[in-house]
C-alpha positions as a Python dict, from the first residue, in 0.01 Angstrom:
ca = {
    (1, 'M'): (0, 0, 0),
    (2, 'K'): (129, 40, 404),
    (3, 'I'): (369, 322, 412),
    (4, 'Y'): (403, 289, 790),
    (5, 'S'): (725, 130, 1023),
    (6, 'K'): (589, -38, 1317),
    (7, 'D'): (600, 262, 1490),
    (8, 'G'): (387, 476, 1298),
    (9, 'W'): (628, 685, 1131),
    (10, 'L'): (702, 661, 715),
    (11, 'D'): (852, 385, 625),
    (12, 'I'): (1085, 608, 382),
    (13, 'P'): (1383, 235, 328),
    (14, 'K'): (1015, 90, 210),
    (15, 'I'): (871, 356, -34),
    (16, 'A'): (1234, 353, -201),
    (17, 'A'): (1270, -4, -242),
    (18, 'I'): (963, 57, -422),
    (19, 'G'): (1021, 341, -635),
    (20, 'K'): (1387, 168, -703),
    (21, 'A'): (1182, -179, -799),
    (22, 'N'): (956, 25, -1078),
    (23, 'D'): (1210, 297, -1186),
    (24, 'I'): (1089, 590, -1003),
    (25, 'N'): (1262, 921, -1003),
    (26, 'F'): (1047, 1147, -883),
    (27, 'Y'): (937, 1120, -498),
    (28, 'I'): (655, 1369, -365),
    (29, 'L'): (562, 1341, 49),
    (30, 'I'): (327, 1553, 130),
    (31, 'G'): (210, 1470, 475),
    (32, 'S'): (92, 1587, 882),
    (33, 'R'): (365, 1751, 1054),
    (34, 'Q'): (636, 1558, 1238),
    (35, 'I'): (550, 1233, 1117),
    (36, 'G'): (923, 1127, 974),
    (37, 'K'): (994, 1238, 613),
    (38, 'T'): (1261, 1495, 648),
    (39, 'F'): (1456, 1252, 954),
    (40, 'G'): (1376, 940, 713),
    (41, 'V'): (1446, 1037, 403),
    (42, 'C'): (1781, 1228, 515),
    (43, 'K'): (1842, 893, 672),
    (44, 'Y'): (1812, 736, 378),
    (45, 'C'): (2052, 975, 188),
    (46, 'I'): (2301, 917, 464),
    (47, 'D'): (2260, 572, 482),
    (48, 'T'): (2297, 477, 75),
    (49, 'G'): (2660, 650, 153),
    (50, 'E'): (2609, 831, -180),
    (51, 'P'): (2669, 1217, -195),
    (52, 'F'): (2374, 1382, -187),
    (53, 'I'): (2223, 1775, -228),
    (54, 'Y'): (2009, 1894, 75),
    (55, 'L'): (1823, 2188, -112),
    (56, 'R'): (1552, 2461, 52),
    (57, 'R'): (1324, 2698, -149),
    (58, 'T'): (1512, 3059, -40),
    (59, 'L'): (1870, 3067, 120),
    (60, 'S'): (1764, 3272, 415),
    (61, 'E'): (1584, 2990, 528),
    (62, 'L'): (1864, 2793, 470),
    (63, 'E'): (2125, 2978, 678),
    (64, 'F'): (1843, 3014, 994),
    (65, 'V'): (1867, 2584, 952),
    (66, 'A'): (2269, 2618, 914),
    (67, 'S'): (2293, 2823, 1202),
    (68, 'D'): (2119, 2655, 1457),
    (69, 'P'): (2245, 2294, 1569),
    (70, 'E'): (1858, 2198, 1685),
    (71, 'E'): (1777, 2306, 1358),
    (72, 'N'): (1960, 2107, 1153),
    (73, 'P'): (1823, 1802, 974),
    (74, 'F'): (2095, 1570, 1066),
    (75, 'S'): (2127, 1608, 1475),
    (76, 'K'): (1764, 1472, 1549),
    (77, 'I'): (1911, 1211, 1361),
    (78, 'A'): (2234, 1183, 1522),
    (79, 'A'): (2065, 1225, 1883),
    (80, 'T'): (1753, 943, 1803),
    (81, 'T'): (2031, 661, 1744),
    (82, 'G'): (2316, 767, 1847),
    (83, 'S'): (2557, 709, 1626),
    (84, 'S'): (2818, 959, 1487),
    (85, 'L'): (2711, 848, 1119),
    (86, 'Y'): (2497, 1105, 1105),
    (87, 'K'): (2617, 1381, 1304),
    (88, 'L'): (2684, 1601, 1020),
    (89, 'A'): (2764, 1982, 1001),
    (90, 'L'): (2608, 2254, 775),
    (91, 'D'): (2968, 2422, 733),
    (92, 'R'): (2966, 2711, 527),
    (93, 'G'): (3128, 2647, 148),
    (94, 'S'): (3061, 2997, -17),
    (95, 'K'): (2813, 3290, -15),
    (96, 'Y'): (2520, 3040, -182),
    (97, 'S'): (2593, 2723, -60),
    (98, 'F'): (2692, 2487, 249),
    (99, 'D'): (2910, 2170, 263),
    (100, 'I'): (2757, 1872, 420),
    (101, 'N'): (3029, 1750, 650),
    (102, 'R'): (3093, 1454, 927),
    (103, 'P'): (3334, 1541, 1147),
    (104, 'I'): (3615, 1264, 1193),
    (105, 'V'): (3900, 1285, 1503),
    (106, 'E'): (4195, 1055, 1393),
    (107, 'N'): (4517, 1023, 1646),
    (108, 'D'): (4375, 1374, 1812),
    (109, 'V'): (4357, 1501, 1408),
    (110, 'E'): (4029, 1688, 1364),
    (111, 'T'): (3882, 1700, 968),
    (112, 'V'): (3601, 1640, 807),
    (113, 'E'): (3434, 1380, 602),
    (114, 'N'): (3203, 1583, 282),
    (115, 'V'): (2912, 1358, 247),
    (116, 'G'): (2700, 1642, 53),
    (117, 'F'): (2597, 2006, -49),
    (118, 'S'): (2369, 2251, 76),
    (119, 'T'): (2180, 2476, -116),
    (120, 'A'): (1842, 2690, -191),
    (121, 'L'): (1685, 2724, -502),
    (122, 'T'): (1648, 3083, -510),
    (123, 'V'): (2004, 3107, -574),
    (124, 'V'): (2152, 2812, -735),
    (125, 'A'): (2146, 2983, -1093),
    (126, 'K'): (2457, 3138, -942),
    (127, 'I'): (2644, 2900, -831),
    (128, 'R'): (2958, 2949, -1100),
    (129, 'G'): (3091, 2602, -1246),
    (130, 'F'): (2868, 2397, -1005),
    (131, 'N'): (2964, 2016, -1113),
    (132, 'G'): (2663, 1813, -1004),
    (133, 'S'): (2787, 1457, -1106),
    (134, 'R'): (2902, 1358, -797),
    (135, 'Y'): (2541, 1329, -619),
    (136, 'R'): (2292, 1071, -627),
    (137, 'R'): (2029, 1241, -445),
    (138, 'I'): (1844, 1563, -422),
    (139, 'C'): (1603, 1583, -77),
    (140, 'Y'): (1398, 1898, -93),
    (141, 'D'): (1268, 1980, 171),
    (142, 'E'): (949, 2177, 246),
    (143, 'F'): (906, 2280, -118),
    (144, 'V'): (522, 2361, -77),
    (145, 'P'): (586, 2678, 165),
    (146, 'E'): (308, 2818, 381),
    (147, 'R'): (43, 3057, 230),
    (148, 'H'): (238, 3372, 352),
    (149, 'V'): (575, 3309, 213),
    (150, 'A'): (621, 3531, -57),
    (151, 'R'): (640, 3302, -395),
    (152, 'I'): (933, 3231, -637),
    (153, 'N'): (969, 3360, -984),
    (154, 'N'): (934, 3057, -1272),
    (155, 'E'): (993, 2818, -945),
    (156, 'F'): (921, 2479, -1147),
    (157, 'A'): (1174, 2570, -1401),
    (158, 'A'): (1424, 2641, -1155),
    (159, 'L'): (1380, 2316, -1015),
    (160, 'A'): (1352, 2221, -1332),
    (161, 'N'): (1723, 2348, -1416),
    (162, 'M'): (1845, 2226, -1103),
    (163, 'Y'): (1753, 1881, -1167),
    (164, 'E'): (1875, 1905, -1545),
    (165, 'T'): (2227, 2021, -1439),
    (166, 'V'): (2308, 1749, -1161),
    (167, 'N'): (2182, 1505, -1353),
    (168, 'S'): (2310, 1626, -1711),
    (169, 'N'): (2432, 1288, -1954),
    (170, 'R'): (2467, 1015, -1660),
    (171, 'E'): (2158, 849, -1830),
    (172, 'L'): (2271, 882, -2176),
    (173, 'E'): (2582, 687, -2043),
    (174, 'G'): (2411, 466, -1893),
    (175, 'Q'): (2392, 520, -1526),
    (176, 'P'): (2103, 572, -1293),
    (177, 'A'): (1900, 931, -1323),
    (178, 'V'): (1942, 1139, -943),
    (179, 'E'): (1639, 1066, -750),
    (180, 'L'): (1456, 1395, -680),
    (181, 'W'): (1272, 1396, -323),
    (182, 'M'): (1010, 1652, -260),
    (183, 'L'): (864, 1736, 106),
    (184, 'A'): (633, 1886, 242),
    (185, 'N'): (337, 1950, 502),
    (186, 'A'): (-37, 2007, 366),
    (187, 'N'): (25, 2412, 347),
    (188, 'N'): (-101, 2521, 35),
    (189, 'L'): (-208, 2282, -317),
    (190, 'E'): (-146, 2634, -524),
    (191, 'S'): (213, 2481, -559),
    (192, 'P'): (432, 2605, -874),
    (193, 'I'): (627, 2255, -827),
    (194, 'I'): (309, 2020, -783),
    (195, 'D'): (143, 2250, -1095),
    (196, 'G'): (487, 2185, -1287),
    (197, 'F'): (433, 1851, -1290),
    (198, 'G'): (107, 1864, -1372),
    (199, 'L'): (-50, 1704, -1042),
    (200, 'T'): (-261, 1930, -891),
    (201, 'S'): (-601, 1755, -1051),
    (202, 'K'): (-420, 1397, -954),
    (203, 'I'): (-344, 1515, -594),
    (204, 'E'): (-703, 1650, -507),
    (205, 'Q'): (-791, 1317, -685),
    (206, 'M'): (-605, 1154, -391),
    (207, 'Q'): (-744, 1324, -77),
    (208, 'Q'): (-1090, 1281, -202),
    (209, 'R'): (-1054, 916, -218),
    (210, 'G'): (-856, 940, 107),
    (211, 'Q'): (-573, 787, -115),
    (212, 'E'): (-257, 795, 46),
    (213, 'F'): (-8, 577, -190),
    (214, 'A'): (3, 642, -615),
    (215, 'M'): (264, 557, -859),
    (216, 'L'): (266, 716, -1241),
    (217, 'P'): (579, 403, -1343),
    (218, 'D'): (543, 533, -1715),
    (219, 'R'): (628, 903, -1575),
    (220, 'G'): (887, 800, -1277),
    (221, 'I'): (691, 944, -1038),
    (222, 'M'): (592, 863, -709),
    (223, 'I'): (308, 1033, -471),
    (224, 'V'): (291, 990, -102),
    (225, 'L'): (1, 1156, 40),
    (226, 'A'): (33, 1106, 442),
    (227, 'M'): (-289, 1092, 569),
    (228, 'D'): (-358, 852, 835),
    (229, 'S'): (-30, 859, 1063),
    (230, 'P'): (-4, 699, 1395),
    (231, 'I'): (175, 918, 1487),
    (232, 'S'): (-41, 1226, 1360),
    (233, 'Q'): (-364, 1021, 1572),
    (234, 'R'): (-135, 993, 1860),
    (235, 'K'): (-42, 1395, 1885),
    (236, 'R'): (-392, 1454, 1852),
    (237, 'K'): (-397, 1438, 2272),
    (238, 'T'): (-122, 1690, 2274),
    (239, 'A'): (-191, 2052, 2400),
    (240, 'L'): (-154, 2221, 2097),
    (241, 'Y'): (-401, 2004, 1889),
    (242, 'K'): (-658, 1945, 2222),
    (243, 'A'): (-694, 2327, 2219),
    (244, 'L'): (-737, 2384, 1891),
    (245, 'P'): (-992, 2057, 1768),
    (246, 'D'): (-1153, 2176, 1460),
    (247, 'S'): (-879, 2403, 1318),
    (248, 'D'): (-833, 2487, 965),
    (249, 'F'): (-476, 2411, 1097),
    (250, 'T'): (-538, 2089, 1319),
    (251, 'Q'): (-627, 1947, 980),
    (252, 'M'): (-366, 2114, 826),
    (253, 'A'): (-77, 1966, 1020),
    (254, 'L'): (-251, 1608, 1132),
    (255, 'E'): (-509, 1518, 869),
    (256, 'N'): (-298, 1647, 589),
    (257, 'K'): (-594, 1832, 461),
    (258, 'F'): (-500, 2165, 231),
    (259, 'S'): (-757, 2335, 454),
    (260, 'Y'): (-610, 2652, 346),
    (261, 'N'): (-732, 2616, 5),
    (262, 'D'): (-1097, 2719, -72),
    (263, 'F'): (-1276, 2439, -269),
    (264, 'S'): (-1576, 2611, -264),
    (265, 'N'): (-1763, 2595, -633),
    (266, 'I'): (-1567, 2286, -784),
    (267, 'Q'): (-1855, 2067, -892),
    (268, 'S'): (-1876, 1824, -1137),
    (269, 'F'): (-2210, 1895, -1405),
    (270, 'D'): (-2348, 1751, -1697),
    (271, 'L'): (-2191, 1899, -1986),
    (272, 'R'): (-2481, 1876, -2175),
    (273, 'E'): (-2707, 2150, -2004),
    (274, 'F'): (-2370, 2394, -2128),
    (275, 'T'): (-2318, 2531, -2399),
    (276, 'P'): (-1903, 2638, -2515),
    (277, 'K'): (-1877, 2989, -2500),
    (278, 'C'): (-1496, 2999, -2596),
    (279, 'S'): (-1200, 2830, -2500),
    (280, 'I'): (-885, 2891, -2426),
    (281, 'G'): (-589, 2697, -2448),
    (282, 'D'): (-689, 2358, -2309),
    (283, 'Y'): (-965, 2488, -2132),
    (284, 'T'): (-1312, 2565, -2209),
    (285, 'V'): (-1540, 2820, -2128),
    (286, 'M'): (-1932, 2693, -2075),
    (287, 'I'): (-2263, 2851, -2042),
    (288, 'H'): (-2579, 2698, -1907),
    (289, 'K'): (-2868, 2696, -2128),
    (290, 'N'): (-3074, 2888, -1891),
    (291, 'G'): (-2741, 3130, -1839),
    (292, 'D'): (-2790, 3114, -1441),
    (293, 'R'): (-2425, 2960, -1429),
    (294, 'C'): (-2083, 2974, -1584),
    (295, 'Y'): (-1892, 2631, -1589),
    (296, 'I'): (-1523, 2566, -1678),
    (297, 'I'): (-1335, 2284, -1783),
    (298, 'N'): (-975, 2167, -1860),
    (299, 'K'): (-1041, 2012, -2193),
    (300, 'A'): (-1107, 2201, -2530),
    (301, 'L'): (-1392, 2173, -2706),
    (302, 'P'): (-1562, 2305, -3033),
    (303, 'A'): (-1655, 2692, -2955),
    (304, 'P'): (-1694, 3000, -3116),
    (305, 'A'): (-1366, 3129, -3016),
    (306, 'A'): (-1075, 3015, -2942),
    (307, 'F'): (-772, 3169, -2736),
    (308, 'P'): (-457, 3098, -2651),
    (309, 'D'): (-332, 3003, -2346),
    (310, 'S'): (-69, 3353, -2340),
    (311, 'D'): (-30, 3672, -2247),
    (312, 'I'): (-211, 3816, -2527),
    (313, 'G'): (-447, 3546, -2501),
    (314, 'W'): (-579, 3608, -2145),
    (315, 'T'): (-627, 3973, -2260),
    (316, 'Q'): (-849, 3901, -2522),
    (317, 'F'): (-1070, 3603, -2303),
    (318, 'R'): (-1148, 3983, -2051),
    (319, 'L'): (-1267, 4134, -2385),
    (320, 'F'): (-1454, 3888, -2505),
    (321, 'F'): (-1621, 3772, -2183),
    (322, 'P'): (-1634, 4069, -1939),
    (323, 'A'): (-1922, 3930, -1854),
    (324, 'M'): (-1710, 3608, -1613),
    (325, 'Y'): (-1620, 3855, -1316),
    (326, 'F'): (-2018, 3905, -1217),
    (327, 'Y'): (-2049, 3487, -1305),
    (328, 'Y'): (-1762, 3517, -987),
    (329, 'L'): (-1880, 3743, -794),
    (330, 'D'): (-2249, 3608, -761),
    (331, 'G'): (-2101, 3303, -672),
    (332, 'D'): (-2235, 3114, -1004),
    (333, 'L'): (-1859, 3059, -1147),
    (334, 'F'): (-1814, 2668, -1151),
    (335, 'F'): (-1505, 2484, -1169),
    (336, 'Q'): (-1463, 2077, -1242),
    (337, 'N'): (-1120, 2062, -1019),
    (338, 'Y'): (-860, 2250, -800),
    (339, 'S'): (-642, 2295, -1068),
    (340, 'V'): (-893, 2473, -1336),
    (341, 'K'): (-989, 2676, -1049),
    (342, 'N'): (-631, 2770, -941),
    (343, 'K'): (-528, 2910, -1298),
    (344, 'F'): (-808, 3084, -1393),
    (345, 'L'): (-883, 3246, -1037),
    (346, 'T'): (-461, 3345, -1027),
    (347, 'T'): (-471, 3441, -1422),
    (348, 'L'): (-756, 3669, -1377),
    (349, 'K'): (-635, 3778, -1015),
    (350, 'Y'): (-1013, 3728, -944),
}
């Protein structure tokens, strides 16, 4: 599918129309920098004329955006279109939230029209008496942080709980579900949100195939992985990218590659050459028949020992197979895909 407008930007209205026709409620847009993700989705939210939520990961991020008109995501839309419809302010509503207001002047009297609400994922649980029934869409901007940014405990659960709060029982009452738009640069494939939706392997596969668009209609999910943006191609000629032609930063910013992630030792092997050593949850650890390498797959196979995917299970696994650490040190530990690698290395803290 063609996902770019004639001017080279992400075609958000087209993406939204296709999503609506296929009962899509969850949109994951991962793209190069400054190709119209935030601009397009925020403009789309305003154009629908329905109240929406603008969400950031942390309150400090949101406060920075709200404190500077240049960082306000709506300022650029207003400046580009020249329309006061998009001239929205983030006005402090409470300690943990901001109101999205449109200034109105009538007969020299200044008032505001509220068009939305803005908060941060880290503080949603602290907002008492929050009623999300009036909101039709959530725009979660920069849901994949840069690698140096601190993680949020139980981040996916926090997002799922927020969505449940906003969506409530509207579907049971015959109303459409809330749309959740999640926007990010290709900073890091180790995202609790991506992993929570079970999409790490899918997105890794899309990147390997050069696939920019995918729909999972049975799950109501759309994935846009913008890797060939005409805007990014033009940006190659700008000062920064001429100075850094082959850097990891360039691959992330222009080519939408998860260049900061380590994809080494991810390989596909003939399983007939391996013997299961043990399973842990939905994974199987296997040893080559020559004993010279260890291979982990995301499928539970019959094995001499089986452990649950829990804190106790991982402790039992460490005691049962301490030699895996030495396979890792020697570079002889291999993984079926990045999702498996991230699971094991993160959990075992290798």
